[in-house]
N, C-alpha and C positions, 0 to 999 in steps of 0.2 A: 472844348475850343478846337482841339486838334481834329475832332471828327467833323466839325463844320468846315474846317479848312479843306479837308479831303473831299467832302461832298461838293464844295464849290468848284474844286478843280475838276471833279468828275462831270458835273453839269457843264462846265465851260468846255471840256473836251468834247462832250456830246454835241453841243451847239456848233463848235468848230468843225466837227466831222460832217454834220448835216449840211452846213453851208458849203463845205468843200465838195461834197457829192452833188449838191444841187446845181452849182455853177460850173462844175467841171464837165466840159464837153469833149474831152480828149478821148481818143481811141487808141487801141493797141493792136497792131497787126503782126501776126506770126507767119513767116513763110517757111514751109517745109515741102519743097517741090514733090509732087505736083499740087500740094495743098496750100491753101491760104486761109488762115483763121483770123477773123477780125473781131475784137472784143472791146467793150468800153473799158476805160482805165479803172473805173470804179469796180467793175466786175473782176477785172484782173487782180486788183489789190485784194479783193475779198477772197478770191480763190487762193491766192498766194498765202494769205493769213490762215485760211482753213488748212492748207497743206502743211503749214508750219505746226499747227496744233496737232494734226494727225500724226506727223512724224515724232513730235515731242512726246505724245501719249504712248506711241509704240515703243520708243526708246526707254521711257520711264517704266513701262510695264516689264520690259525685258530686264532692266537693271534690278527692279524689285524682285523678279523671279530668281535672278542669279544670286541675290543676297539672302534669300529665304533660309538656306541651310545655316548660314552664319547667324542670322537672327534667331533661329530656333535654338542653336547652341548657346547663344548669349542668354536667351530666356531660361533655358535649363540651368545655366550657371547662376543666374540671379535667384532662381527658385532654390537651388541648393544652398546658396549663400544665406538666403533668408531663413531657411530651415535650420542651418547651422547656428546662425545668430540667435534664433529663438531657443535652440537647445542649450546654448551657452548661458543665456539668461535664466533658463529653467534650472540648469545645473547649479548656478550661484545661489538661486533661491532655495533649492533643495539642501545645499550645504549649510546655509544659515538656519534652515528649518530643522536640521538634524536628520534629514532623510538621506543618509550617506550612500546607500546602495543605489537609489535613484539618481543621486548627484553624480556618482561615478558612471552610471549608464548614459546619462544625458551628456556628460563630458566627452564620452567616446563618440556620441552622435555629433557633437559640436566640432569634432576634428575633421568632418567632411569638407570643411573650408580650410585649405592649407594656411591661410593668413592667421587664423586664430587657433591652430592645432596645438601649439606649444602653450598658449594661455590656458586652453582647456586641460592640457596635461597637468598644469599646476593645481587646478581645481580637483582633478581626478586623484592626484597624489594626496591632497589633504583629506579627501573623502575616504580613500583607502586607509590612510593612517588612523582616522577616527574609528574604523572598523578593525584596527590592529592587524591589518594585512601588510606586513612589512615588505614582503617581496613585491607585491603589486605596487606599493608606494614607490619603491626604488625603481621599478620598471617605468612608472609614469615619469619620474624625475629624469630618467635616462633619455627620455624623448625631448627634453628641453636642451637644445644645443645651440640656439641662436645667441651670439655674443651680446646682443642688446637685452636679452632676458637672463643673462648669467647672474646678475645681481639679485633679481627676483628669485631665481632658483636657489642661490646660496642662502639668502635670508629665510626662505621657506624651509629649506632643509635643516638649517640650524634650529629653527623654532620647533620643527617636528622631532628632531633628535633630542633636544632638551626636554620636550614633553614626554618622550619615551624613556627619559632618565639615562640617555646615552650622553652624558655630559662631556666626555672626552671627544667624541665625534662632533658634538656641537661646537666645541672650542676650536677644533681643527678647521671646521667650515668657516667659523668666524675669522680665523687667521687668514684664510684665503680672501675673505671680504676685505679685511684690513690691508692686505697686501695690494689690493686695488684702490686703496684710499678711502674706503667706505667708513664713515664714523657716525652713522645714524643713531639716534636715541633708542630706537627700537632694538637695534643690534646690541646696544649696551645693556638693555633690559634682559635680553636673552643670555648674554654673557654673565650677567649677575646671577641668574638662576642656575646656570651651569657651574659657576664657581661655588655657589651655595651647596649644590649637590656634592661637589668634590671636597667641600670644607676648606677651600682656599680662602681663608678668612682675610688675608691681606688684600686680595683682589676684591672680595666682597665689600670691605670697608671703603676702598678707593672708589669703586663703582657706585656704591650707595651715596657717598659724598658728592660725586660728580652729578648723578641724576637728581639728587635733592637740590643742588645748586641751580639746575636748569628747570626746576619745577616739573620734572618728569616722573616723580615718585611721590606718592602721598606722604606727608610729613610723619604720620604715625608709623607707616610701614618703613620709611627710611630710618626712623629712630629705632625701631625694633631690630632691623638688620644691623645697624651700627652697634647696638647693644650686644647682639649675639656674637658679632665679629670681635668686639673688644673683650668680651668675657673669655672667648677662646684664646685670643692673643695674650691676654693677661695671664691666663693659666699656663700657656707655653713658657712664659718668662717668670713664673712664680719662684724659681730657685736662683734667678740671675738678677742681682740687685741693679747692676748697671743697665742691663737690657730692660728691666722693668721701669727704671727711671726714664730712659730714653723714649720708650714707647709712651709713657704717661705724658711726657712733655710734647709729644707729637700730636696729642689730642687737642681738639678745640675746647674753648671754655664751656660751651654748652654740653659737649660730650663728657667732660670731666665732672660736670654737675649732675649728670643723669644717675639716678639711684642705682640702677642695675649695673652701671660701670663703676661708680665710686665705691660701692660696697665691697666687691671682690678685690678692688685695688687696695683699699684700706686693709683688708684681711691679709693680703700677700705682703704688703709693706710691714705690717705688724709682726707677721711670722718671721720676717727677715731681720727683725730688731730695729726697724725704722719707725718707731712709734710716733715721733714728731711729725713725720710726713703723713702717716696714716691719720693722725689727729687733724691735720690741716685739710686733708682730703674730705673727711667727714664734715668738718665745720663749714667748709666752703660749699659743699653740696647741700647741707641743711639750710643754708641761707635762702635758697630758691626752691628746694624740694624737700618738704618735711615728710620723711619716710621712716616707718618703724624699723626697717632693716638697718638703716644708717644709725638710728638712735641706739639700737641694741649693739651695733658694732663699735660704737664710741667707747664702750667700757673696755674693749680690748686694746685700745690705743693708749692706754695709760702705762707709764713706767712705774714699777713698784717704788713707793715712797715719794713719788713726784706727781701725784694725781690732784693736788690742790687746785691748780688752774682749771682743770677739767671739771672738778666739782663746782667751782664758781660759775663756769660756763653753763653747766647743767641747771644750776639754780636760776640763772638768767632766763634760760629757755622755759623754766616752769612758770614764769610770769606771763608768758605768751600761751603756754599749753598747760594750764593748771590741772587738768584731769587726764593727762596722757600716762597710761599705765606703763608703757614701754620706757618712757623717760624716768619715771620713778624707779623702775627696776634698774636702769642703767646707773642712776644716782646711788642706789643702794649698793651696787657692785663696786663703784668707785670708793664709796665710804668704807665698805668692808675691807678693801685693799689697804686703806689708810688706818684701819682699826678704829674707825669712828663708830662704835657699836650702837650708840643711841640713835644717831642719824641714819645709820644703815637700817636698823630695825624699823624706824618710822617710814622710811622710803619703801621698803619691801611690803609693809602692811598697807600703805597707800596704793602700791601697785596691785595688791590683791583686791583692794576696795574698788578700784576703777577698772580693773580688767574685766572684759566681757566673759561671762561664764561659758559661752559656747565658742566664740570666735578666738579667744585668747586662752584656751585651756592649757596649752603648752607653756605660756608665760606664767600662769598660775602654778603649774608644777615646779617650774624653775624657781619661782619666788619662795615656795614652801621649802624646797631643798636648800636654798640659800639661807633661809632663817634657821633651818635645822642645823646646818653646819656652824652658823654663827653662835647658836645656843650651846652647841657642843664645845666650841672654843672658849666660851665664857662660863663653862661648867654649869649649865642649866639643862640637865638631861631630860627632865620631864617635858619641858616645852619643846626640846629637840625631838623627842619621840612623837609628840603630838603633830608636829609639822611633817615628820617623815611619814606618819600615817595618812595625813591629809594628801601629801604628794602621791602616795601609792594609790589612794582611792581615785584621785583625778586621773592618774596615768592609766588605771584599769578601765 
């Protein structure tokens, strides 16, 4: 539609010009003594228009020639920028592909364009780090001086330091980030690894909880880290009753019910003479996580002469786990402590019956030894000798 409009205007102008020149009888006379030049007005207008186009062409050509050096410089700059951008892309691809020497070389080529020189330096630093070239890595990082790229430099440096097992250096770098107000999830992951290397279990537990809450850590990994931290922190407090109680109360319900956390906690509480607390820990954990370590630990939570409630609880569990060899062994130990010889003997014998010959060999050895000691106490030496012999054979 627009094209038709301009074609109509062009044809209208042509018709108007033709009519103007046909009916225009005017003349133009130029006096330049002693000369007199007489021209038709149409010819004068045509010559004037021609002169305008000639002058315009000459001026345009002169301007174009004067701008040629600047145009050539701009072309060279564009070519250099395009080559640098291509080198930066190639450097990133080589880094991801594991070709670290080529990545470092192309990163150096990408620095030909100053605008991306410091970005290329970050890539070069990572490539040098992968080749374990610490000095070159630090030299690359030293080139990143732009305040806008300071955060990228610090995060990258912290990650590379913790990867090189320089946990203290990584934490110092993270402290600089946090001083600037940075609280990214990725930085917390790096800090978690650094604290894990340094065995700062309090911080490991705090960061694992924080990352798990934000779905930034796989639940299995978060649970494993929390278990490691709790095991270490429980061990640190194993001789301090108050400290052990305070730390145990600080744990969440899910953490207290984890077998790897509840088992050492029950052991330490029992060792400090807090059998009731140890028993509650094991019973609460077994409600949601049936674990052989907790079942075997339950026997140590009994006070001498007061194990009847635990025997009753073990018998209740047997209705749910009728072929659990660990549970029968625990029940036998509890009955042995209360001198219920017949029940203890039947429990140990059932433990031997249901225990796997390969996977629970240690349990079978302990059951034979427990039977041997029981028969010694009840003055049945022949049977005691038989079980001692069986335990020795299994242990060998």
